[in-house]
C-alpha positions in Angstrom: 15.9 -64.1 -107.1 17.1 -62.5 -110.6 18.0 -65.6 -112.1 14.9 -67.0 -111.1 12.8 -64.5 -113.2 15.3 -65.3 -115.7 14.3 -68.7 -116.0 10.7 -68.5 -115.8 10.6 -66.1 -118.3 12.6 -68.5 -120.5 9.7 -71.3 -119.7 6.9 -69.2 -120.5 8.7 -68.7 -124.1 9.6 -71.9 -124.0 5.4 -72.9 -123.6 4.5 -70.1 -126.0 6.1 -71.5 -129.2 5.3 -74.9 -128.4 1.8 -74.2 -128.3 1.5 -72.1 -131.2 3.3 -74.9 -133.2 0.7 -77.7 -132.1 -1.9 -75.3 -133.2 -0.3 -73.7 -137.3 0.4 -78.6 -137.4 -3.2 -79.4 -136.2 -4.1 -76.7 -138.5 -2.8 -78.1 -141.5 -3.8 -81.6 -140.3 -7.2 -80.3 -140.2 -6.9 -79.1 -144.0 -5.2 -81.9 -145.3 -7.4 -84.3 -143.7 -9.9 -81.9 -145.7 -8.2 -82.0 -148.5 -7.3 -85.3 -148.5 -11.1 -87.0 -148.5 -11.6 -84.6 -151.7 -8.4 -85.4 -153.5 -5.6 -87.9 -154.4 -2.4 -88.1 -155.5 -2.2 -89.1 -159.5 1.4 -89.6 -160.7 2.4 -88.3 -164.7 3.6 -91.1 -167.2 4.9 -90.6 -170.0 2.4 -88.7 -172.8 0.4 -86.9 -170.1 -0.7 -83.7 -170.6 -3.3 -81.9 -167.9 -5.6 -82.1 -170.6 -5.3 -85.5 -171.7 -5.7 -86.3 -167.8 -8.4 -83.7 -167.4 -10.9 -85.7 -170.5 -9.6 -88.7 -169.0 -10.7 -88.7 -165.6 -13.3 -86.3 -165.7 -14.3 -86.1 -169.4 -13.7 -82.7 -169.2 -10.2 -81.5 -170.9 -11.3 -77.7 -170.5 -11.2 -77.9 -166.5 -7.5 -78.7 -166.5 -7.1 -74.6 -165.1 -8.3 -76.1 -162.0 -6.0 -78.8 -161.5 -3.7 -76.7 -162.3 -4.5 -74.5 -159.2 -4.3 -77.7 -157.0 -0.8 -78.1 -157.5 1.5 -74.5 -157.7 4.3 -76.5 -157.9 3.7 -77.1 -162.0 5.4 -73.6 -163.2 4.1 -73.9 -166.8 1.2 -76.3 -167.4 2.1 -76.8 -170.4 5.4 -78.7 -169.2 4.6 -82.1 -167.0 7.4 -84.7 -166.8 6.7 -88.7 -165.9 7.3 -89.2 -162.1 5.8 -85.9 -161.3 3.1 -86.2 -158.6 -0.8 -84.1 -159.1 -3.6 -84.1 -156.7 -6.8 -84.0 -158.3 -10.2 -84.7 -157.5 -11.9 -87.8 -157.1 -14.7 -86.1 -158.3 -15.5 -83.1 -160.0 -17.1 -80.7 -158.0 -20.5 -79.3 -159.7 -19.2 -75.7 -159.7 -15.6 -76.6 -161.0 -17.8 -78.6 -164.0 -19.9 -75.5 -164.9 -17.4 -73.2 -165.0 -15.6 -75.8 -167.3 -18.6 -76.0 -169.2 -18.9 -72.2 -169.8 -15.6 -72.0 -170.4 -15.9 -74.1 -173.8 -19.0 -72.8 -174.6 -17.5 -69.7 -174.5 -14.1 -70.5 -176.5 -16.3 -72.4 -179.4 -18.4 -69.6 -179.8 -14.6 -67.4 -180.2 -13.3 -70.2 -182.8 -16.8 -70.2 -185.2 -16.9 -66.2 -185.1 -13.2 -66.1 -185.7 -13.2 -68.4 -188.3 -17.0 -66.4 -190.0 -15.1 -62.8 -189.6 -11.4 -64.3 -191.4 -11.1 -63.4 -194.5 -10.8 -66.7 -197.3 -6.9 -66.9 -198.5 -6.5 -64.7 -201.9 -7.2 -67.5 -204.7 -4.0 -67.1 -206.7 -4.5 -68.0 -210.2 -2.1 -70.8 -211.6 1.4 -69.2 -213.3 0.9 -70.1 -217.3 4.4 -70.4 -218.6 4.7 -69.0 -221.8 3.9 -71.6 -224.8 8.1 -71.7 -226.7 8.0 -71.3 -230.3 9.2 -74.7 -232.1 13.0 -74.0 -233.9 14.4 -74.7 -236.6 18.9 -75.4 -237.2 19.8 -74.5 -239.8 23.9 -75.2 -240.0 24.5 -73.1 -243.2 22.5 -70.0 -242.0 25.9 -68.2 -242.8 25.7 -68.8 -246.7 22.5 -66.9 -247.4 22.8 -64.4 -249.8 20.6 -61.6 -250.0 19.1 -59.0 -252.8 20.4 -55.7 -253.3 18.8 -53.0 -255.7 21.6 -51.4 -256.5 25.7 -53.6 -257.0 27.3 -53.1 -253.6 30.7 -51.8 -253.3 32.0 -54.0 -250.2 35.1 -53.0 -248.3 37.5 -54.2 -249.6 38.7 -57.2 -252.3 41.1 -59.3 -252.6 44.0 -59.2 -254.8 45.3 -62.2 -255.4 46.8 -65.7 -253.4 49.6 -66.0 -251.4 50.8 -68.5 -254.3 49.1 -66.7 -257.3 46.3 -69.5 -257.9 43.6 -68.5 -259.9 40.6 -70.9 -257.4 41.0 -70.0 -253.8 39.6 -72.1 -250.4 39.9 -72.6 -247.2 43.0 -72.5 -245.3 44.4 -70.2 -248.3 46.6 -67.2 -247.1 45.2 -63.9 -249.6 46.4 -60.2 -250.3 43.7 -57.7 -249.5 42.8 -54.2 -250.6 40.2 -52.0 -248.4 38.8 -49.1 -249.2 38.8 -45.6 -248.0 36.4 -46.2 -245.5 36.8 -50.5 -244.7 39.9 -49.9 -241.6 41.1 -52.9 -241.2 41.7 -55.4 -237.9 44.0 -58.2 -237.2 41.2 -60.8 -236.4 38.2 -59.1 -237.5 36.9 -61.3 -240.4 34.3 -60.8 -242.7 31.9 -62.3 -245.4 33.4 -62.9 -249.2 31.4 -62.4 -251.7 30.1 -61.7 -255.3 26.9 -60.0 -257.1 26.2 -61.1 -260.0 24.3 -58.7 -263.2 20.7 -57.3 -263.1 18.0 -60.0 -262.4 14.3 -59.9 -263.1 11.4 -61.3 -262.1 10.4 -64.2 -263.7 7.1 -63.4 -264.0 6.4 -59.9 -264.3 10.2 -59.6 -266.0 10.5 -56.2 -263.7 13.6 -55.7 -262.3 14.2 -57.3 -259.3 17.7 -56.2 -258.7 21.4 -58.1 -257.4 21.9 -61.1 -256.1 25.4 -61.2 -253.9 26.7 -64.7 -253.1 28.5 -65.7 -249.7 31.2 -67.7 -251.2 33.1 -67.8 -247.6 34.6 -66.0 -244.7 38.6 -64.9 -243.9 40.2 -63.1 -241.0 42.6 -60.7 -241.4 46.5 -62.0 -239.8 48.5 -58.4 -240.4 47.6 -55.1 -241.7 49.7 -52.3 -243.7 47.7 -49.1 -244.4 44.6 -50.5 -246.3 46.7 -53.7 -247.5 45.8 -56.5 -245.3 46.6 -59.9 -245.7 44.1 -63.1 -244.6 43.7 -66.6 -244.1 40.5 -68.0 -245.7 38.3 -69.2 -242.3 35.5 -71.0 -244.7 35.1 -71.8 -248.0 30.9 -72.4 -249.6 31.6 -71.6 -253.1 34.7 -71.2 -255.2 37.1 -67.7 -253.9 38.7 -66.1 -256.9 40.4 -63.1 -256.8 38.5 -59.3 -257.7 35.4 -60.8 -255.0 33.9 -58.1 -252.8 34.3 -58.2 -248.3 31.4 -57.3 -245.9 31.6 -57.4 -242.3 31.1 -60.4 -241.2 28.4 -61.4 -238.4 27.2 -64.1 -236.7 23.9 -65.1 -237.4 22.0 -67.7 -235.8 21.2 -71.7 -236.7 18.6 -71.1 -234.8 15.2 -69.8 -236.7 11.9 -69.8 -234.1 9.2 -70.3 -236.8 6.4 -68.3 -236.7 2.8 -68.1 -238.3 1.8 -65.0 -240.9 -0.7 -62.6 -239.8 -1.9 -61.5 -242.8 -3.0 -62.8 -245.9 0.1 -62.6 -248.8 0.3 -63.9 -251.9 3.8 -64.3 -254.1 6.7 -66.1 -256.5 9.7 -67.4 -256.1 12.3 -65.2 -258.1 15.4 -67.5 -258.5 17.0 -70.2 -256.3 20.9 -69.9 -254.9 22.9 -70.9 -258.5 20.0 -70.2 -260.7 19.4 -73.8 -261.4 16.0 -74.2 -263.5 14.2 -77.2 -261.5 14.3 -76.5 -257.4 14.2 -79.1 -254.7 14.7 -80.2 -250.7 17.1 -78.1 -248.8 17.9 -75.4 -251.6 17.8 -71.8 -250.7 15.6 -69.4 -252.9 14.6 -65.8 -253.0 11.2 -64.8 -253.2 9.4 -61.0 -253.8 7.7 -60.5 -250.5 10.4 -58.8 -247.5 10.1 -56.2 -244.8 7.5 -53.6 -246.3 5.3 -57.0 -246.2 5.7 -57.9 -242.9 7.8 -61.0 -243.6 9.9 -62.0 -241.5 12.8 -65.0 -241.1 10.6 -68.1 -239.5 7.4 -67.5 -241.5 6.5 -70.3 -243.6 5.3 -70.1 -246.9 3.2 -72.7 -249.1 4.3 -73.4 -252.9 1.3 -74.4 -255.0 -0.1 -74.5 -258.7 -2.2 -72.4 -260.5 -5.6 -73.6 -259.4 -6.9 -76.3 -261.7 -10.8 -76.1 -262.7 -12.4 -79.2 -262.4 -16.3 -79.8 -263.7 -18.4 -81.7 -261.1 -22.0 -82.5 -262.8 -25.0 -83.2 -260.6 -27.9 -84.1 -262.5 -28.6 -81.6 -264.8 -26.2 -79.0 -263.0 -22.9 -78.5 -264.1 -20.8 -76.7 -260.9 -16.7 -75.5 -261.6 -14.3 -76.1 -259.0 -10.9 -74.7 -258.4 -8.3 -77.0 -256.5 -5.4 -75.8 -255.5 -2.2 -77.8 -255.6 0.0 -77.5 -253.0 4.0 -79.0 -254.1 5.9 -78.0 -251.5 7.1 -75.4 -248.0 10.0 -72.6 -248.4 11.1 -71.5 -245.0 12.3 -67.9 -244.5 15.9 -67.5 -243.2 17.1 -64.0 -244.2 14.0 -60.7 -244.7 15.4 -58.1 -247.1 13.4 -54.5 -248.2 11.7 -56.1 -250.7 13.3 -60.1 -250.9 13.6 -62.5 -248.9 15.9 -65.9 -248.6 14.2 -69.3 -247.7 14.6 -72.8 -247.6 12.6 -75.0 -249.0 11.9 -77.6 -246.2 9.5 -79.6 -248.2 8.9 -80.6 -252.1 6.5 -82.9 -253.2 7.6 -82.6 -256.8 10.0 -80.2 -258.3 9.4 -76.6 -259.4 11.0 -73.9 -261.3 11.2 -70.5 -260.6 8.2 -68.2 -260.7 5.7 -71.0 -258.5 3.4 -69.2 -256.1 3.8 -68.8 -253.0 1.4 -68.0 -250.3 1.9 -67.5 -246.4 0.7 -69.7 -244.2 -1.4 -67.9 -240.9 -1.6 -69.0 -237.6 -4.9 -71.3 -237.4 
């Protein structure tokens, strides 16, 4: 009896499960059938995106979120791959089309508002590179002397040459004596120079000072108290016992050209070598210096005293003064009241006392 009841219970349970499964399958089939009347399967090909598919099928790419909702197996709507099957509508439902049109209008309005409220990027002014001043190279810069209002003592003197020669040149070995504060050191270099007698201005005849001419450069090789031995490294002019020494400082051979700011006029005092006629590439000394705001790189025009020329127009006579430029100078080094310059251009030879005027910026 118990076995019979147990058997009937098993049969009832199986019948209930079968009936429930059939009901669920029938319901799913009904839904699937209903869906199939509105949708179909679209197979993704290479290059497809939900945006492009919706634009191609419905002429409205903004409905892509609705299509994504139909396909829960798509986890990332921005990544769909060839071969993926999508459920898509045969025809877009009217409610969905209206919603997508609203979404599109809202997106466009937000884009316009964003463009209106976003400030324009700041205008960055172009970078202006500073203009480099033109330069002139003067390889003989170490030979440029200077005028002082006194006779400089120097740091020491040349006693003589190793072989007792009177004229000393490059590579010769010389003996030196330094003054109390000379402090000679092995490897240290010195200018060799000599000082002229008193120089007077060629026009005013006032005392200008003393011209110090650079003769060469030597280098200390041995030191014994205030005495030393040296080798002449460069010789610009004849060197002799008694010539003096001053500290060596290498000067730049590049001279940046500078225009003057205020009108200045002066005269050529003399040339290096004290020649009477002066031409191109010669070094000259002028009566303008630091106190006149003259700087290395300034240029001067050499000109002759203006000549009077009569021009006649009808019954009226006019007197015209014409300036004759005859050369140009470039300042190389400046002292308080004088400066050294090189003749860069010469129309014809000129002499000490010629007039000069500073070239100004245009």
